[in-house]
C-alpha positions as CSV (number, residue, x, y, z in Angstrom):
1,X,-23.0,-15.3,-13.1
2,X,-18.8,-15.6,-13.1
3,X,-17.3,-12.4,-15.1
4,X,-15.7,-13.5,-18.2
5,X,-12.2,-11.5,-19.0
6,X,-12.6,-10.6,-22.7
7,X,-9.3,-8.9,-22.9
8,X,-6.3,-9.1,-20.9
9,X,-4.6,-6.2,-20.6
10,X,-1.0,-5.1,-18.5
11,X,-2.0,-2.1,-16.4
12,X,0.5,0.4,-15.6
13,X,1.2,2.6,-12.6
14,X,-0.9,5.4,-15.0
15,X,-3.7,3.4,-15.2
16,X,-3.8,2.7,-11.2
17,X,-3.7,6.4,-10.7
18,X,-7.0,6.6,-12.6
19,X,-9.0,3.9,-10.3
20,X,-11.5,5.3,-7.9
21,X,-10.2,6.5,-4.5
22,X,-13.1,4.9,-2.7
23,X,-12.0,1.4,-3.6
24,X,-8.5,-0.3,-2.7
25,X,-6.5,-1.3,-5.5
26,X,-3.1,-2.9,-5.8
27,X,-1.1,-3.4,-9.1
28,X,0.8,-6.7,-9.3
29,X,3.0,-7.5,-12.4
30,X,0.8,-5.4,-14.1
31,X,-2.7,-6.7,-13.3
32,X,-5.2,-4.6,-11.7
33,X,-6.4,-6.3,-8.5
34,X,-9.6,-4.8,-6.2
35,X,-8.7,-5.3,-2.6
36,X,-12.0,-6.0,-0.6
37,X,-12.1,-4.0,2.4
38,X,-10.8,-5.5,6.0
39,X,-12.9,-7.3,8.4
40,X,-13.3,-5.9,11.8
41,X,-10.9,-8.6,13.7
42,X,-8.1,-7.7,11.3
43,X,-8.6,-4.3,12.0
44,X,-8.6,-4.6,15.7
45,X,-5.2,-6.7,15.7
46,X,-4.0,-4.2,12.8
47,X,-4.6,-1.2,14.8
48,X,-3.1,-2.4,18.1
49,X,0.3,-3.7,16.3
50,X,0.3,0.0,14.3
51,X,-0.1,1.5,17.9
52,X,2.7,-0.4,19.6
53,X,5.0,-0.5,16.6
54,X,4.4,3.4,16.4
55,X,5.5,3.9,20.2
56,X,8.5,1.4,20.0
57,X,9.9,3.8,16.9
58,X,9.0,7.1,17.9
59,X,10.6,6.4,21.8
60,X,13.6,5.0,19.8
61,X,13.4,8.0,16.9
62,X,13.9,5.0,14.4
63,X,11.8,6.6,11.5
64,X,8.0,6.7,10.7
65,X,5.1,4.1,10.9
66,X,2.2,4.7,8.4
67,X,-1.1,2.8,7.9
68,X,-3.3,1.6,4.8
69,X,-4.1,2.9,2.5
70,X,-0.7,3.9,1.9
71,X,0.8,3.5,-2.1
72,X,4.4,1.6,-2.0
73,X,5.4,2.0,-5.6
74,X,7.8,-0.8,-6.6
75,X,8.0,-0.3,-10.2
76,X,5.8,0.7,-13.4
77,X,3.8,-2.5,-12.8
78,X,3.6,-3.1,-9.1
79,X,2.1,-0.9,-6.5
80,X,1.1,-2.4,-3.3
81,X,-0.7,-1.2,-0.2
82,X,0.4,-2.7,3.1
83,X,-1.7,-2.7,6.0
84,X,1.3,-1.2,7.8
85,X,4.4,0.4,6.8
86,X,7.9,1.1,8.4
87,X,10.4,3.2,7.1
88,X,14.0,3.6,8.4
89,X,15.1,6.9,9.4
90,X,17.7,6.6,6.9
91,X,15.1,5.9,4.1
92,X,12.9,8.6,4.6
93,X,13.7,9.9,1.3
94,X,11.5,7.4,-0.2
95,X,8.4,9.2,0.8
96,X,7.1,11.2,-2.3
97,X,3.6,13.6,-2.2
98,X,1.3,10.7,-3.1
99,X,3.6,7.7,-2.8
100,X,6.4,5.8,-1.0
101,X,9.0,4.4,-3.5
102,X,10.1,1.2,-2.4
103,X,12.8,0.1,-4.9
104,X,15.3,2.9,-6.4
């Protein structure tokens, strides 16, 4: 049976913060989307890319690399969780205690 949406609601960052921690969500244009777990092949490729990027960035002191899950707050209705996130040295100030602020 296909679920039926009875009420269309615009979600906010505050709503997003109330989602269960054992599930992966993104907030896109006020729509709360649950993201499925990646398949093993995706994880292999992502892990290798992250390793190569991290080594390159550390050796050159270019900034920091983070892997999912990490919340990138764009605005009150948009929060994404990229697989790999690079933050350059001059933008390290966007790193908060609980999120990265992608737009300032």
